[in-house]
C-alpha positions as CSV (number, residue, x, y, z in Angstrom):
1,M,111.4,127.8,107.6
2,Y,112.3,131.2,106.2
3,M,114.1,132.3,109.4
4,K,115.8,128.9,110.0
5,K,116.7,128.8,106.3
6,R,116.1,125.0,106.1
7,V,113.4,122.5,105.5
8,L,111.3,121.6,108.6
9,N,109.2,118.6,109.4
10,I,105.6,119.1,110.5
11,K,106.4,118.3,114.1
12,E,109.0,121.0,114.3
13,I,106.6,123.6,112.8
14,S,103.8,122.4,115.1
15,N,106.1,122.8,118.1
16,G,107.4,126.2,117.0
17,L,104.0,127.6,116.4
18,N,102.4,125.8,119.4
19,I,99.7,124.4,117.0
20,A,98.4,120.9,117.0
21,K,99.7,118.9,114.0
22,Q,96.2,118.1,112.9
23,Q,95.3,121.8,112.6
24,L,98.6,122.6,110.9
25,T,98.2,119.9,108.3
26,N,95.2,121.7,106.8
27,V,97.1,125.0,106.7
28,I,100.1,123.5,105.1
29,S,98.0,121.8,102.4
30,E,96.3,125.1,101.6
31,L,99.7,126.9,101.4
32,E,100.9,124.0,99.2
33,N,97.9,124.3,96.9
34,E,98.6,128.1,96.6
35,G,102.2,127.4,95.6
36,Y,103.9,128.7,98.7
37,L,105.2,125.4,100.1
38,I,106.3,122.0,98.9
39,K,105.8,118.8,101.0
40,M,108.1,115.8,100.6
41,P,108.8,112.6,102.5
42,D,111.6,112.7,105.0
43,P,114.3,110.3,103.8
44,R,115.4,109.7,107.4
45,D,111.9,109.0,108.8
46,K,109.4,107.6,106.3
47,R,106.5,108.6,108.6
48,A,107.5,112.3,108.7
49,V,106.9,114.9,106.0
50,L,109.3,117.7,105.3
51,V,108.1,121.2,104.3
52,S,110.0,123.8,102.4
53,L,109.2,127.2,100.9
54,T,108.9,127.6,97.1
55,S,110.4,130.6,95.4
56,K,106.9,132.1,95.6
57,G,106.9,131.5,99.4
58,K,110.4,132.9,99.8
59,S,109.4,136.0,97.8
60,I,106.4,136.7,99.9
61,Q,108.4,136.4,103.1
62,E,111.1,138.7,101.8
63,E,108.4,141.2,100.9
64,K,106.9,141.0,104.3
65,W,110.3,141.5,106.1
66,R,111.1,144.5,103.8
67,G,107.8,146.0,104.9
68,I,108.5,145.4,108.6
69,Y,112.0,146.9,108.2
70,S,110.6,149.9,106.4
71,N,107.9,150.5,109.0
72,F,110.4,150.1,111.8
73,H,112.8,152.5,110.2
74,T,110.1,155.1,109.6
75,N,108.9,154.9,113.2
76,L,112.4,154.9,114.6
77,A,113.0,158.2,112.8
78,K,110.1,159.7,114.9
79,L,112.2,159.3,118.0
80,N,114.7,162.0,119.1
81,E,118.3,161.1,119.9
82,E,117.7,160.6,123.6
83,E,114.7,158.3,122.9
84,Q,116.7,156.3,120.4
85,L,119.4,155.8,123.1
86,D,116.7,154.7,125.6
87,L,115.4,152.2,123.1
88,H,118.9,150.9,122.4
89,F,119.5,150.4,126.1
90,A,116.1,148.8,126.6
91,L,116.7,146.3,123.8
92,H,120.1,145.5,125.0
93,K,118.7,144.9,128.5
94,L,115.9,142.7,127.1
95,N,118.5,140.6,125.2
96,V,120.6,140.1,128.3
97,L,117.5,139.0,130.3
98,L,116.3,136.7,127.6
99,K,119.8,135.0,127.4
100,K,119.7,134.6,131.2
101,M,116.3,132.9,130.9
102,E,117.6,130.4,128.2
103,G,120.4,129.0,130.4
């Protein structure tokens, strides 16, 4: 939800995480009870439930991503210039290959 910046239904979350909907329902309920998520009926499909992040949920995600960025930046600084160029090329090549695999 955070990365997609939109509300998702349980089926989309289930498919994205490759978790059975039955297992996910318990996790979502727990996160809702802790104030990280809100569940609401899908106006387009009365059988479906939409899930969105609360401000508390968004805040915890932003904090997590700041930590990841900080750790990456710290570790990147440990590489010399040649190693950073190698990493840049490797990531570029990986992106090219992943795009090929999509299509």
